[in-house]
Every structure is written in structure tokens, then in C-alpha cells.
N, CA, C and O of each residue as an XYZ file, in Angstrom:
656
protein
N     -21.531     -2.058    -20.326
C     -22.059     -3.264    -20.019
C     -22.238     -3.746    -18.576
O     -21.520     -3.471    -17.615
N     -23.263     -4.468    -18.604
C     -23.633     -4.738    -17.642
C     -22.959     -5.881    -16.449
O     -22.082     -6.642    -16.857
N     -23.348     -5.958    -15.148
C     -22.319     -6.344    -14.466
C     -22.408     -8.177    -14.785
O     -21.313     -8.730    -14.887
N     -23.590     -9.005    -14.923
C     -23.701    -10.366    -15.299
C     -23.142    -10.566    -16.687
O     -22.525    -11.608    -16.907
N     -23.241     -9.996    -17.300
C     -22.504     -9.914    -18.723
C     -21.012     -9.992    -18.559
O     -20.299    -10.827    -19.117
N     -20.649     -9.153    -17.834
C     -19.326     -8.824    -17.568
C     -18.808    -10.047    -16.977
O     -17.796    -10.546    -17.469
N     -19.402    -10.609    -15.940
C     -19.079    -11.809    -15.168
C     -18.961    -12.910    -15.837
O     -18.126    -13.780    -15.590
N     -19.789    -12.944    -16.725
C     -20.081    -14.285    -17.765
C     -18.763    -14.395    -18.720
O     -18.132    -15.402    -19.039
N     -18.573    -13.137    -19.045
C     -17.407    -12.866    -19.691
C     -16.362    -13.508    -19.354
O     -15.968    -14.484    -19.992
N     -15.693    -12.984    -18.165
C     -14.717    -13.401    -17.172
C     -14.688    -14.874    -17.183
O     -13.762    -15.454    -17.750
N     -16.009    -15.775    -16.368
C     -15.780    -16.913    -16.086
C     -15.527    -17.823    -17.307
O     -14.926    -18.877    -17.098
N     -15.910    -17.532    -18.520
C     -15.797    -18.137    -19.764
C     -14.246    -17.849    -20.385
O     -13.720    -18.500    -21.288
N     -13.768    -16.917    -19.797
C     -12.179    -16.255    -20.164
C     -11.193    -17.833    -20.013
O     -11.363    -18.738    -19.196
N     -10.258    -17.740    -21.010
C      -9.520    -18.645    -20.914
C      -8.256    -18.385    -19.808
O      -7.556    -19.296    -19.365
N      -8.074    -16.555    -19.360
C      -7.281    -16.142    -18.485
C      -8.045    -16.715    -16.964
O      -7.487    -17.328    -16.054
N      -9.229    -16.362    -17.036
C      -9.880    -17.124    -15.820
C      -9.582    -18.490    -15.555
O      -9.040    -18.895    -14.527
N      -9.962    -19.202    -16.538
C     -10.228    -20.604    -16.173
C      -8.722    -21.118    -15.829
O      -8.507    -21.865    -14.875
N      -7.898    -20.738    -16.531
C      -6.321    -21.139    -16.174
C      -5.949    -20.723    -14.573
O      -5.320    -21.428    -13.783
N      -6.532    -19.344    -14.313
C      -6.231    -18.992    -12.990
C      -7.146    -19.578    -11.992
O      -6.670    -19.444    -10.864
N      -8.114    -20.088    -11.995
C      -9.381    -20.809    -11.243
C      -8.494    -22.156    -10.913
O      -8.226    -22.470     -9.753
N      -8.189    -22.699    -11.729
C      -7.614    -24.258    -11.521
C      -6.492    -24.058    -10.603
O      -6.049    -24.980     -9.918
N      -5.986    -22.760    -10.578
C      -4.141    -22.800     -9.724
C      -4.744    -22.230     -8.154
O      -4.060    -22.301     -7.133
N      -6.137    -21.667     -8.194
C      -6.661    -20.748     -6.853
C      -8.209    -21.249     -6.561
O      -9.130    -20.432     -6.545
N      -8.447    -22.833     -6.304
C      -9.402    -23.130     -6.297
C     -10.237    -22.754     -4.862
O     -11.425    -22.995     -4.649
N      -9.289    -22.105     -3.954
C     -10.090    -21.429     -2.683
C     -10.517    -20.293     -2.911
O     -11.526    -19.870     -2.348
N      -9.982    -19.748     -3.584
C     -10.517    -18.360     -3.915
C     -11.994    -17.585     -4.399
O     -12.383    -17.737     -5.557
N     -12.482    -17.064     -3.792
C     -13.847    -16.761     -3.709
C     -13.979    -15.085     -3.897
O     -13.299    -14.216     -3.350
N     -15.122    -14.930     -4.889
C     -15.337    -13.736     -5.134
C     -15.564    -12.759     -4.166
O     -16.525    -13.171     -3.516
N     -15.140    -11.524     -3.654
C     -15.516    -10.940     -2.200
C     -15.926     -9.248     -2.746
O     -16.201     -8.423     -1.875
N     -15.936     -8.835     -4.226
C     -16.371     -7.776     -4.317
C     -16.608     -7.199     -6.118
O     -16.094     -7.621     -7.155
N     -17.168     -6.574     -5.980
C     -17.218     -6.065     -7.937
C     -17.276     -4.495     -7.589
O     -18.091     -3.979     -6.824
N     -16.478     -3.979     -8.144
C     -16.352     -2.778     -8.697
C     -16.755     -2.422    -10.032
O     -16.719     -3.196    -10.988
N     -17.323     -0.651    -10.082
C     -17.161     -0.117    -11.501
C     -17.441      1.231    -11.317
O     -18.068      1.384    -10.269
N     -17.216      2.362    -11.959
C     -17.283      3.572    -12.155
C     -18.031      4.245    -12.946
O     -18.701      3.443    -13.597
N     -18.300      5.461    -13.271
C     -19.456      5.867    -14.117
C     -20.087      5.256    -15.008
O     -21.182      4.753    -14.756
N     -19.550      5.183    -16.160
C     -20.480      4.499    -17.511
C     -20.057      2.737    -17.468
O     -20.225      2.108    -18.512
N     -19.690      2.242    -16.634
C     -19.553      0.724    -16.322
C     -18.852      0.340    -17.727
O     -19.362     -0.611    -18.320
N     -17.852      0.908    -18.263
C     -17.558      0.103    -19.531
C     -16.419     -0.588    -18.975
O     -15.752     -1.312    -19.714
N     -16.047     -0.415    -17.465
C     -15.065     -1.802    -16.957
C     -15.523     -2.064    -15.663
O     -15.902     -1.202    -14.870
N     -15.475     -3.453    -15.430
C     -15.725     -4.089    -14.295
C     -14.871     -4.710    -13.699
O     -14.207     -5.386    -14.485
N     -14.425     -4.853    -12.208
C     -13.418     -5.233    -11.500
C     -14.214     -6.336    -10.560
O     -15.237     -6.095     -9.918
N     -13.464     -7.696    -10.627
C     -14.238     -8.585     -9.514
C     -12.754     -9.054     -9.194
O     -11.714     -9.246     -9.825
N     -13.268     -9.149     -7.685
C     -11.989     -9.349     -6.557
C     -12.199    -10.709     -6.096
O     -13.245    -11.064     -5.553
N     -11.230    -11.454     -6.306
C     -11.160    -12.810     -5.500
C      -9.985    -13.253     -4.161
O      -8.767    -13.420     -4.210
N     -10.867    -13.339     -3.117
C     -10.051    -13.704     -2.107
C      -9.342    -15.080     -1.910
O      -9.893    -16.144     -2.192
N      -8.128    -14.984     -1.424
C      -7.539    -16.548     -1.156
C      -6.809    -16.342      0.415
O      -5.864    -15.755      0.943
N      -8.077    -17.365      0.794
C      -8.040    -17.457      2.685
C      -6.224    -17.940      2.946
O      -5.478    -17.363      3.738
N      -5.915    -18.860      2.250
C      -4.543    -19.155      2.314
C      -3.646    -18.257      2.292
O      -2.961    -18.054      3.294
N      -3.446    -17.406      0.918
C      -2.700    -16.305      1.212
C      -2.982    -14.912      1.558
O      -2.279    -13.901      1.558
N      -4.169    -15.131      1.846
C      -4.409    -13.745      2.403
C      -4.417    -12.511      1.515
O      -4.225    -11.363      1.916
N      -4.732    -12.983     -0.092
C      -4.218    -12.024     -0.824
C      -5.432    -11.650     -1.538
O      -6.451    -12.306     -1.321
N      -5.454    -10.690     -2.352
C      -7.008    -10.385     -3.361
C      -5.844    -10.256     -4.606
O      -4.680     -9.870     -4.719
N      -6.977    -10.863     -5.513
C      -6.662    -11.179     -7.219
C      -7.674    -10.402     -7.791
O      -8.818    -10.640     -7.402
N      -7.471     -9.321     -8.822
C      -8.415     -8.888     -9.250
C      -8.303     -8.839    -10.744
O      -7.317     -8.409    -11.343
N      -9.504     -9.363    -11.357
C      -9.791     -8.908    -12.732
C     -10.296     -7.932    -13.220
O     -11.181     -7.570    -12.445
N     -10.241     -7.210    -14.167
C     -10.855     -5.782    -14.921
C     -11.321     -6.821    -15.877
O     -10.621     -7.765    -16.243
N     -12.536     -6.600    -16.258
C     -13.162     -6.915    -17.349
C     -13.562     -5.612    -18.623
O     -14.472     -4.867    -18.259
N     -13.053     -5.352    -19.819
C     -14.217     -4.405    -20.628
C     -13.961     -5.078    -21.908
O     -14.511     -6.145    -22.179
N     -13.222     -4.544    -22.628
C     -13.014     -4.692    -23.901
C     -12.201     -6.111    -23.886
O     -12.674     -7.117    -24.416
N     -10.898     -6.094    -23.208
C     -10.383     -7.328    -22.478
C     -10.397     -7.698    -21.208
O     -10.824     -6.978    -20.306
N      -9.976     -8.732    -21.065
C      -9.837     -9.337    -19.586
C      -7.992     -9.128    -18.982
O      -7.045     -9.519    -19.663
N      -7.872     -8.607    -17.935
C      -6.825     -8.691    -17.504
C      -6.574     -8.716    -15.870
O      -7.272     -7.956    -15.199
N      -5.765     -9.421    -15.309
C      -5.362     -9.783    -13.952
C      -4.521     -8.535    -13.675
O      -3.934     -7.844    -14.508
N      -4.569     -8.390    -12.453
C      -3.604     -7.627    -11.788
C      -2.874     -8.353    -10.796
O      -3.371     -9.357    -10.284
N      -1.723     -7.930    -10.474
C      -1.026     -8.881     -9.324
C      -1.945     -9.027     -7.916
O      -3.017     -8.492     -7.635
N      -1.179     -9.882     -7.204
C      -1.842    -10.285     -5.787
C      -1.498     -9.148     -5.144
O      -0.408     -8.577     -5.170
N      -2.713     -8.779     -4.430
C      -2.348     -7.623     -3.396
C      -2.658     -7.790     -2.334
O      -3.223     -8.884     -2.350
N      -2.670     -7.324     -1.131
C      -2.820     -7.608      0.240
C      -4.065     -6.872      0.504
O      -4.397     -5.832     -0.067
N      -4.918     -7.671      1.674
C      -6.173     -7.313      1.509
C      -6.435     -5.963      2.947
O      -5.979     -6.065      4.086
N      -7.252     -4.841      2.424
C      -7.522     -3.923      3.403
C      -8.734     -4.332      4.337
O      -9.926     -4.098      4.137
N      -7.952     -5.226      5.776
C      -9.196     -5.417      6.983
C      -8.161     -5.516      8.131
O      -6.946     -5.709      8.115
N      -9.116     -5.304      9.206
C      -8.455     -5.379     10.467
C      -8.021     -6.595     10.975
O      -8.722     -7.566     10.691
N      -6.855     -6.814     11.783
C      -6.471     -7.911     12.077
C      -7.358     -8.674     12.495
O      -8.340     -8.102     12.969
N      -7.367     -9.950     12.491
C      -8.555    -10.938     12.673
C      -9.922    -11.233     12.218
O     -10.697    -12.158     12.461
N     -10.024     -9.717     11.167
C     -11.222     -9.958     10.489
C     -11.526    -10.599      9.235
O     -10.780    -10.551      8.257
N     -12.733    -11.256      9.281
C     -12.682    -12.361      8.262
C     -13.177    -11.209      6.947
O     -13.768    -10.130      6.986
N     -12.519    -12.179      5.624
C     -13.460    -11.522      4.512
C     -14.480    -12.653      4.030
O     -14.468    -13.878      3.908
N     -15.667    -11.239      3.751
C     -16.731    -12.365      3.642
C     -17.053    -12.170      1.891
O     -17.073    -11.193      1.142
N     -17.257    -13.474      1.732
C     -17.541    -13.847      0.177
C     -19.114    -13.427     -0.381
O     -20.125    -13.751      0.243
N     -19.137    -12.695     -1.589
C     -20.523    -12.672     -2.035
C     -21.348    -13.980     -2.389
O     -20.860    -14.834     -3.129
N     -22.217    -14.068     -2.012
C     -23.134    -15.291     -2.859
C     -24.426    -14.514     -4.118
O     -25.543    -14.002     -4.043
N     -23.677    -14.756     -4.918
C     -24.314    -14.350     -6.148
C     -26.029    -14.711     -6.458
O     -26.722    -14.227     -7.352
N     -26.386    -15.599     -5.531
C     -27.554    -16.062     -5.588
C     -28.453    -15.264     -4.681
O     -29.668    -15.397     -4.827
N     -27.970    -14.423     -3.730
C     -28.539    -13.509     -2.870
C     -28.515    -12.160     -3.371
O     -28.596    -11.197     -2.609
N     -28.375    -12.012     -5.015
C     -28.206    -10.745     -5.351
C     -29.554    -10.704     -6.006
O     -29.846    -11.371     -6.999
N     -30.398     -9.834     -5.350
C     -31.719     -9.633     -6.385
C     -32.343     -8.482     -6.713
O     -33.509     -8.294     -7.058
N     -31.037     -7.392     -6.502
C     -31.312     -6.158     -6.935
C     -29.976     -6.048     -7.909
O     -28.871     -6.159     -7.378
N     -30.066     -5.863     -9.124
C     -29.060     -5.440    -10.045
C     -28.570     -4.003     -9.800
O     -29.292     -3.260     -9.135
N     -27.326     -3.523    -10.316
C     -26.616     -2.625    -10.042
C     -27.463     -1.637    -10.860
O     -27.681     -0.619    -10.204
N     -27.973     -1.620    -12.008
C     -28.832     -0.735    -12.682
C     -30.363     -0.392    -11.483
O     -30.820      0.750    -11.426
N     -30.890     -1.390    -10.747
C     -31.994     -1.211     -9.937
C     -31.438     -0.173     -8.984
O     -32.024      0.898     -8.825
N     -29.922     -0.580     -8.125
C     -29.549     -0.055     -7.142
C     -28.877      1.488     -7.317
O     -28.624      2.340     -6.465
N     -28.751      1.487     -8.332
C     -28.109      2.811     -8.968
C     -29.544      3.731     -9.067
O     -29.456      4.919     -8.754
N     -30.401      3.379     -9.348
C     -31.658      4.029     -9.407
C     -31.914      4.519     -8.354
O     -31.979      5.730     -8.144
N     -32.139      3.409     -7.340
C     -32.565      3.676     -6.026
C     -31.572      4.949     -5.231
O     -31.964      5.813     -4.446
N     -30.163      4.701     -5.754
C     -29.271      5.829     -4.940
C     -29.574      7.002     -5.291
O     -29.499      7.948     -4.507
N     -30.082      7.149     -6.903
C     -30.011      8.224     -7.229
C     -31.340      9.459     -6.842
O     -31.387     10.688     -6.809
N     -32.485      8.137     -6.547
C     -33.407      8.718     -5.918
C     -33.411      9.659     -4.620
O     -33.904     10.723     -4.246
N     -32.388      8.420     -4.053
C     -32.096      9.110     -2.575
C     -31.374     10.146     -2.128
O     -31.470     10.669     -1.018
N     -30.198     10.621     -3.550
C     -29.453     11.539     -3.406
C     -30.166     12.461     -4.054
O     -29.553     13.521     -4.185
N     -31.434     12.439     -4.588
C     -32.067     13.894     -5.186
C     -33.136     14.248     -4.079
O     -33.563     15.375     -3.830
N     -33.568     12.769     -3.312
C     -34.404     13.665     -1.924
C     -33.680     14.446     -1.054
O     -34.070     15.576     -0.761
N     -32.294     13.796     -0.441
C     -31.623     14.267      0.679
C     -30.835     15.588      0.217
O     -30.655     16.519      1.002
N     -30.360     15.606     -1.157
C     -29.061     16.107     -1.375
C     -29.563     16.987     -2.508
O     -28.537     17.396     -3.052
N     -30.448     17.406     -3.038
C     -30.846     17.810     -4.444
C     -30.112     19.152     -4.740
O     -30.453     19.661     -5.808
N     -29.131     19.864     -3.988
C     -28.304     21.087     -4.294
C     -26.810     20.473     -4.827
O     -25.898     21.193     -5.235
N     -26.734     18.539     -4.712
C     -25.435     18.389     -5.130
C     -25.334     18.152     -6.734
O     -26.187     17.593     -7.423
N     -24.156     18.676     -7.153
C     -24.224     18.354     -8.739
C     -23.371     16.815     -8.668
O     -22.397     16.940     -7.925
N     -23.490     15.375     -9.260
C     -22.486     14.605     -9.303
C     -21.399     14.897    -10.307
O     -21.556     15.352    -11.440
N     -20.348     14.585     -9.754
C     -19.017     14.476    -11.080
C     -18.578     13.302    -11.352
O     -18.165     13.046    -12.482
N     -18.592     12.425    -10.404
C     -18.226     11.079    -10.642
C     -19.412      9.905     -9.517
O     -19.916     10.155     -8.423
N     -19.519      8.520    -10.467
C     -20.303      7.353     -9.534
C     -19.419      6.372     -9.315
O     -18.791      5.862    -10.243
N     -19.293      6.042     -8.177
C     -18.244      4.664     -7.628
C     -19.246      3.733     -7.087
O     -19.927      3.977     -6.090
N     -19.311      2.586     -7.831
C     -20.153      1.179     -7.279
C     -19.357      0.361     -6.706
O     -18.317      0.209     -7.346
N     -19.440     -0.383     -5.512
C     -19.091     -1.718     -4.738
C     -20.227     -2.637     -4.432
O     -21.267     -2.221     -3.922
N     -20.024     -3.897     -4.747
C     -20.885     -4.850     -4.430
C     -19.641     -5.636     -3.515
O     -18.543     -6.054     -3.884
N     -20.375     -5.648     -2.018
C     -19.921     -6.439     -1.188
C     -20.384     -6.754      0.125
O     -21.135     -5.948      0.675
N     -19.984     -8.015      0.829
C     -20.772     -8.303      1.540
C     -19.935     -7.686      3.036
O     -18.722     -7.893      2.984
N     -20.271     -7.186      3.945
C     -19.867     -6.573      5.056
C     -20.703     -6.554      6.329
O     -21.691     -7.268      6.157
N     -20.680     -6.032      7.483
C     -21.249     -6.305      8.483
C     -23.089     -6.115      8.105
O     -23.963     -6.897      8.480
N     -23.245     -5.160      7.474
C     -24.458     -4.836      7.065
C     -25.208     -5.493      6.056
O     -26.229     -5.045      5.535
N     -24.389     -7.104      5.679
C     -24.840     -7.745      4.782
C     -24.590     -7.655      3.270
O     -24.572     -6.460      2.977
N     -24.416     -8.326      2.325
C     -24.468     -8.004      0.959
C     -24.863     -6.833      0.751
O     -25.867     -6.524      1.392
N     -24.311     -5.834     -0.115
C     -24.971     -4.555     -0.199
C     -24.248     -3.881     -1.492
O     -23.126     -4.276     -1.809
N     -24.778     -3.054     -2.095
C     -24.359     -1.821     -3.357
C     -23.772     -1.005     -2.749
O     -24.581     -0.770     -1.852
N     -22.800     -0.281     -2.543
C     -22.254      0.661     -1.809
C     -21.834      1.603     -2.707
O     -20.625      1.632     -2.936
N     -22.547      2.379     -3.270
C     -22.280      3.670     -4.273
C     -22.265      5.374     -3.437
O     -22.952      6.069     -2.689
N     -21.012      5.385     -4.167
C     -20.691      6.783     -3.804
C     -20.642      8.110     -4.955
O     -20.125      8.051     -6.071
N     -21.209      9.090     -4.452
C     -21.192      9.855     -5.640
C     -20.021     11.210     -4.936
O     -20.061     11.658     -3.790
N     -19.315     11.501     -5.751
C     -18.271     12.595     -6.079
C     -18.989     13.880     -6.299
O     -19.545     13.888     -7.397
N     -19.101     14.604     -5.838
C     -19.783     16.043     -6.274
C     -18.797     17.100     -6.739
O     -17.618     16.967     -6.409
N     -19.219     18.268     -7.566
C     -18.762     19.231     -7.867
C     -18.089     20.032     -6.628
O     -16.896     20.335     -6.653
N     -19.142     20.424     -5.291
C     -18.596     20.622     -4.335
C     -17.846     20.251     -3.400
O     -17.826     20.752     -2.276
N     -17.081     19.222     -3.846
C     -16.067     18.373     -3.177
C     -16.562     17.211     -2.009
O     -15.867     16.959     -1.024
N     -17.843     16.567     -2.279
C     -18.226     15.929     -1.359
C     -18.352     14.717     -1.717
O     -18.177     14.538     -2.923
N     -18.620     13.716     -1.040
C     -18.875     12.420     -1.224
C     -20.408     12.265     -0.757
O     -20.754     12.848      0.270
N     -21.464     11.386     -1.584
C     -22.640     11.065     -0.843
C     -22.358      9.235     -1.022
O     -22.254      8.640     -2.094
N     -22.286      8.647      0.328
C     -22.331      7.128      0.110
C     -23.558      7.002      0.463
O     -24.072      7.659      1.369
N     -24.268      5.951     -0.378
C     -25.307      5.419     -0.005
C     -25.278      3.885     -0.086
O     -24.774      3.370     -1.084
N     -25.755      3.161      0.839
C     -25.827      1.743      0.830
C     -27.003      1.114      0.695
O     -27.969      1.680      1.207
N     -27.220     -0.114      0.031
C     -28.534     -0.463     -0.459
C     -28.414     -2.061     -0.339
O     -27.531     -2.769     -0.824
N     -29.663     -2.501      0.525
C     -29.459     -4.066      0.551
C     -29.623     -4.771     -0.781
O     -30.629     -4.569     -1.461
N     -28.524     -5.709     -1.227
C     -28.563     -6.399     -2.406
C     -29.719     -7.474     -2.545
O     -30.055     -7.943     -3.632
N     -30.208     -7.766     -1.510
C     -31.362     -8.905     -1.723
C     -32.696     -8.196     -1.842
O     -33.500     -8.613     -2.676
N     -33.055     -6.956     -0.926
C     -34.595     -6.814     -1.147
C     -34.466     -5.075     -1.680
O     -35.540     -4.511     -1.887
N     -33.242     -4.310     -1.879
C     -33.355     -2.909     -2.553
C     -33.431     -1.802     -1.133
O     -33.487     -0.587     -1.323
N     -33.425     -2.327      0.117
C     -33.881     -1.411      1.050
C     -32.735     -0.540      1.312
O     -31.693     -1.092      1.666
N     -32.763      0.884      1.181
C     -31.914      1.801      1.706
C     -31.545      1.599      3.257
O     -32.278      1.862      4.210
N     -30.217      1.062      3.297
C     -29.491      0.830      4.720
C     -29.381      1.944      5.385
O     -30.053      2.181      6.389
N     -28.271      2.966      4.745
C     -27.950      4.258      4.896
C     -27.506      5.019      4.057
O     -27.092      4.696      2.944
N     -27.563      6.340      4.620
C     -26.985      7.423      3.671
C     -26.179      8.392      3.993
O     -26.289      8.109      5.186
N     -25.271      9.523      4.011
C     -24.484     10.010      4.435
C     -23.739     10.971      3.167
O     -23.416     10.583      2.044
N     -23.614     12.146      3.676
C     -22.483     13.206      2.685
C     -21.314     13.642      3.975
O     -21.352     13.775      5.198
N     -20.476     13.741      3.075
C     -18.992     13.969      3.777
C     -18.103     14.825      2.878
O     -17.878     14.417      1.738
N     -17.555     16.032      3.318
C     -16.751     16.653      2.949
C     -15.228     16.178      2.516
O     -14.342     15.947      3.339
N     -15.089     16.079      1.197
C     -13.399     15.752      1.117
C     -12.461     16.450      2.069
O     -11.365     16.073      2.483
N     -13.069     17.441      2.299
C     -11.946     18.384      3.063
C     -11.953     17.872      4.654
O     -11.265     18.371      5.544
N     -12.551     17.161      4.750
C     -13.015     16.561      6.502
C     -11.886     15.019      6.343
O     -11.082     14.550      7.149
N     -12.288     14.560      4.924
C     -10.751     13.167      5.515
C      -9.251     13.885      5.589
O      -8.289     13.171      5.874
N      -9.089     15.085      5.370
C      -7.822     15.541      5.637
C      -7.641     15.871      7.025
O      -6.547     15.659      7.547
N      -8.629     16.387      7.707
C      -8.575     16.676      8.993
C      -8.584     15.645     10.025
O      -8.226     15.810     11.191
N      -9.097     14.381      9.412
C      -9.786     13.240     10.286
C      -8.041     12.301      9.999
O      -7.561     11.594     10.885
N      -7.575     12.443      9.074
C      -5.958     11.984      8.872
C      -4.858     12.334      9.834
O      -4.106     11.601     10.477
N      -4.949     13.537      9.772
C      -3.931     14.330     10.283
C      -3.887     14.256     12.065
O      -3.043     14.900     12.689
């Protein structure tokens, strides 16, 4: 399912319409999918509660319990402006694949994770490839113009070393 279709399905659903009437200040802050895009998740931030509500959209629509927001103290959660998203997921993934093949040609991808978010660098597609060699290739692509913002590879074993 394409992201815009999933979002349209969500916006027209009874679940979302009832929820949005009770949560008028909540704004879309992230969109998430993995691998074959069978499911899309849409995260809505409520500044009054400082909580995140997440809707999953696939064959059915479900709302997960409100959760705390992962952010630094004092940091503001930025909303996504859908009108400024000119690069759809398919184009962003294509650009990410080209970047992966150019810079990391020997890495075989096991999983693909994509997040549309608004962070310091602006609105972007944050695409991560998890490889068979236990590495992550992270590629950030500007959602307005499709420009490559950043790419890096990190061994999953490095995460453990940093956490200790």
C-alpha cells in the first residue's frame, strides 16, 4: 500500500474521526513502514499531554495506547507538513537504493525501515537498511527536493559498545 493511500484510508476511518474530535491539538509527526509496506504507522503528537498516539494502517486500522515521546528535555516535537512532501516514499527508496549500491555495494540487505519525520535537518525520509553482516546503512533524503542529506554505515556490534 502506498503512503498517501494509507493516510487517506486512515483519515476517512471512523476510528480516526472519533479520535481526532477528542484530540484536536494532535498533529502528525512521523510516518513509519518496514519492508513491503504492508503496514503504515502514523504518529500524532499531543503537546498538551506530551504523548504520542500511533495508528497502524493495513487491512484494518488500529490505535495503540498513548506513549511517552522519545526526546531530549525542552526539545520540541516538529510536525510534518504534508504539503512540503514532494518526494514520495517510492522515489526516496529508489534514491536510497542508488546510494547504498554506490557507497556500500558489498552489503546485502535483510530489512528496510523508513521513517518520514521533521528533525533538525528538516523534513526527510530516514531510511535504514539492516544488512546480513549485522550493519545498518542509514540514509537521509530531503523530502522536499530529494537531495541526499547524509549516509553512514554502522555495525550493530558498535551499538552495544556505545551503550556500555
